[in-house]
N, C-alpha and C positions, 0 to 999 in steps of 0.2 A: 449844285455845279461840282462836276467833276474835277479832280486836282490834275492838273496838268503836269506830266512826267519830264522831269528831268531825261535828255538824250545818254544813253549812256559812254560815258569817254571810251573810243578804240582803245582795245585791247594792247600793252607793249610789246613791240616784236623782238624774240627772243637775242640777246645780245652776247651769248656765249654760248657750247655747247655743249654745257650744262641745262640750261635754261630751255635750249630748244628739246632736248630730250625730256624734261619735266612735262612740256606741253603735247608732245608726244604719247606722255604716259596718260596725261588727262582726257587724251582725244581717244586714247583707249580704252579706258576707263568709260567714257561717254558711248562708245559702241556696243560696250557690255553691259546697258543697260544700268549703272549706277546712279544713283540720284543727283541732284544738281547739289543738293547739301554735301553731298559727300563728296565732290570731286569740288566744292569751293572750298570745305577745310583740309585736302589735301594740297588744294594751291598756296594758300596760306599757310601750313604747316611749312613743307618744302621751300616755301620763298623764303622762311625764316634761316633755315639751312643756305640758301642759294647768297643771303646776303654776308653772310658768314664767312663762307669760303672765299667769295669775292672779296672782301676784306684782307683776306690771306693771298691772295694773285690765284687762287686756283679755278678754272676754269674748264678744264678736259676733265671726264669722266674717270679715266685712267689715275689720275692726280686723287682720286679719293681711295685713301686705304683705310685699311682697320685703323691704324693709328689717328688718322684725321678724325675719323667717326668717334673713336672715342672721347678725343678731345673738345669736339663739339658736345659729345654727352657731358663730358663735364661741365664747358661754358653752361649747357641749359641749368643742371646743376645748383651752378651759383651764381645764374641769373637773379636778378633782382628788380618787381615791378615798380612803378613810378610811385606806389606807398612805401617803397622800400621792402616787403613782405617777397620771399622767395617763391619760385613755381610750386605748386604742389606739386607730388608726385605722380597725380592721375594727369595735371598739365604737362608734366613731364612727357609720360606713356606718349599724350599724343603728339607730343613733338617728333616723336623719333620713332614710333609703328608704321607711318605714312613712309621714311626714309629706308625700313626695310622692305617692303612693299615697291617702293621703286627701282630700289637696286635688284631687287630678285628679277624683277619685269627686266632690268638694263642686263643683265647677266643671259636670262632664257631666250632675249629677243638677238644676242650675241653684238651689243652695244661696247661689253666689256668681258674680257678673258673669264673673270671670276667674281663672286658677289663678297663686298670688305663687308658688307653689313650681318653676312649670315650667322658671325659670333657672339655681333653685339647685344651683349644680356641686357633687355629692360627695366624697369624700373619694378620690384613688387608692387602692386596694389594692394591697396588695404579695402576690405570689406566696411563701408562705411554706411552707417543707419540714415535713414532719413533726418533730412537736420528738422522738422518739423510737422508733425502729425495734427491736424484740429480733432479734439472730439465735435460731436455731433450735437450739443449747443453752443458750439460754437463758430459752427456751419450755419448754423442758423442766426446766430447774432451778424453774419457778414450778410446774408441773403438781406435783414432789414435794413442794411444800408444803401439799396438800391430804393430810386424811386419809381414805383411802377406804375404812374399816374402822367408820366414824362416819355414818350417816343422810344430816347435812350435808355434813359432806366429799365426801361420793360425788357427791351433788349438785351443788359445786363444781365439783369435778373435771369433770362434764357439762356445766356452764357455759361454765368455761376452755375446753375442747375443741370446743365450739360456735362459739364466739368466733374459734379459731385456726381451726378449718378453715372456716366463712363468711364471717367479715369482715363480719357481719350488725353493723346497729346497736344501742345495748341497749336503745331502746325495741320495736324488731322481735324481739329476743329476748324481751323481757318481756310480748312480747303473743303468741308461738308460742301455739296451741291443740293439742290432741291428734293433731286429724284433720290437723293444718299437717305433720306428721309421715311420710313413707313410710321407714321403715326397712330392709323389704326390698329398696327401691331405692335406697335411702341418697338421698333426695332429702329436700327441706323446701321450703315455700311459704312466702315473705313474703305477707300479705293487706296490704292498703292499706297498703304501708309509703310514705316519703317521694314526696310529688306525688302519693298517693292511688292509687298503682302497686302491683299483685301480680307477684312474681314467681319462679319456682321455680328453685333453686339445690341442686348438688349438698351433701351432709353427706357427708364423707369416710367412709372404713370404721373408722378408729380411733373419730372420733368417734360414730357412729352405735351403738360397741357400748360406750359407755359411757353415753350416752343412755338405750338400751335398761337396762344396768343398773341407774341410777338410778331409771328408771320399773320396776322390777322390784322393788328392794329399798328404796327411799327413798320412793318419792311414797306410796306408799300410806300409810308411816307420817305423811306431813306432811298429805294431803289433809284437809279439814273440810267437813263438807257445809251448804250445797250445794255441790255441786264444779261450779265453773265450767271446767273442763277445761283451764286454762290448764299448759302443758307442766312450768314452772318454778315454785317454789310457796317461799315464804318461811318461815321456823320457826312460825310461826301460821294454815300453807295458806293464803295469799293470794296475789297475783301480786304481783312484786316492785314494789317504789316506785323511780323511776329513782335517785332519789339513793344509796338502799340498796345497789343493786347496784352502783354506782361506789366505793360503801365499801368494797364487797367483793372484787371485782375488784382494789383498790387494796391490801387490805392481804395478800391475796397477791404483787403486783410488792414490796414493801417487804420479805417477808418473805424472799423467794429472794435477798437481799442481792445485785443486779445494778446497782445504783449507777445507776438510770434510775428514772425516772418517770414515770408512765401509768397509765390504766385500761382501762374495754371499747375506748376507742377506740384506744389505742395495739395491741391486737389486729388492727383491722382493717386500721390502716396496717400492721401485719408480714404478715401474708396480701397485701396485694394486691404488696409487695416483694419477699418470698422466691418468690411466684408468677413474677413478672415475671425474677428472677432464675434461674429455673429453666428459663425458656425458655416462658412464656405470651405469647400475645399480647394487648396493653393491649386490643382487645374483646372478648375472653374475661373480665378483670379488671374494665372496665366491666357485664359482664353481670352479673357475680357481686356487683359494690359497688353497682349500681342506678342508675348515674349514668346522667341524660339525655343529658350532651354527653359526648363523647371528649375534649375536653378537660380537662375534672374529672379524669381517671383520669390523666391524662402527668403529674399534678406525683407519682408512684409513678414515673414512668421517670426522676428526677433522682436518686433515690435506691437504686435498683436499681443499685449503682456497683461490684459484684465483676463482675459480666456486660461493662459497659463497662472497666476495668481490667483483662480480659481480651484484650476486643479492640483495646485501646490498646496492650498489652503485643504483638499480633501482626500489628498493621499499621503502627504508628507508625515511622519509621525514625530517631527519636534511641532506642531501646529497646535497653539493651545486647546482648538478647536475642530470638532471636525465635525460639525452642523449646518453647514453651507456645502451641498452637492454643488459639482461644476457646471457650468451653465449651459455648457453643450458637450456630450460624451464624444460627440465625433471627431476625431482626430486625422491628421494626416496617416497615410502611410506609413508603416514602421519602416518597411524598405526605402521610402524618400529620404527619412531621419537619418537612416544610418549610410543612405549614400552620402547625405551631406556631410557627415562626420569623417566619412571616408577622405570625403574629397577634399579637406580641409586641410591631410598630412599629405596630399599628392605636391607637384612642384606644378609652377603657374602653366600652362600647356601654352604650347610652342603656336605665335599669331604669324 
């Protein structure tokens, strides 16, 4: 039986000129084909600012000056979450960037005479490595936690195999439709992924076999009418909610007792890292992950440490022995490496 969806609350009407301009800005993003998740995020982060200025009696856009924005930035820096921890610099960045975009939009559309956020300095972002990357053995241990004799367990094995094989995002997996799969050619098509871009990527033979088994034996038991043709279905026959998908994968990771924490995105990191260690060029990883910029993919070259260790042992003069050759002589283009080094000395690009 399908789950009864609760009716959504009607959106609150804007009560201040600033709130009205936020709604107009978000409507403009909608007409420009921004994703609903981007618009939802912008609403949340601009909403934090609207609450802060409302407490200070600021309701008109002309009342927001650079001084006001800098005071808000200091507030965000000193803000403490419920657990007493400060917001990380990435979270602070996420709260400020939508404001810069919004005020630029107001200036361009003549709602304000000048943009007070034009010289607002954003916090510098650290280039962080993935928190956890699984080994191939650890992945297999996680796979063994599924009960493949149960329809839901078989579905979960197919989900985990798909994440491991392709490294797709959880939203991309949740939105997969039956016609996006080509099990004969072992490929799947991501439609309207991040940045509204489509891409076709390989689905490994093992993952394709598990997905085919799930479709033949489990999905027919889970589907409810009308069938919306989503590949992976919840226990009530509906497409997965993203939070539930995260909880499901996290449950299997914990059950494997591998002393690492993570969920869907950990499989994305793992796929990229293990393929690099196996000798894949970063450009192919870039295509798999759907990264628009190769620099985004290069983070995984920092965690593919085993290949680097082999090359280090074989080439560094201070090693005790040189009898172990590098496992994969292929390496990223030297130009890519030098470009990455040069980029470290450049200022953060303007957003």
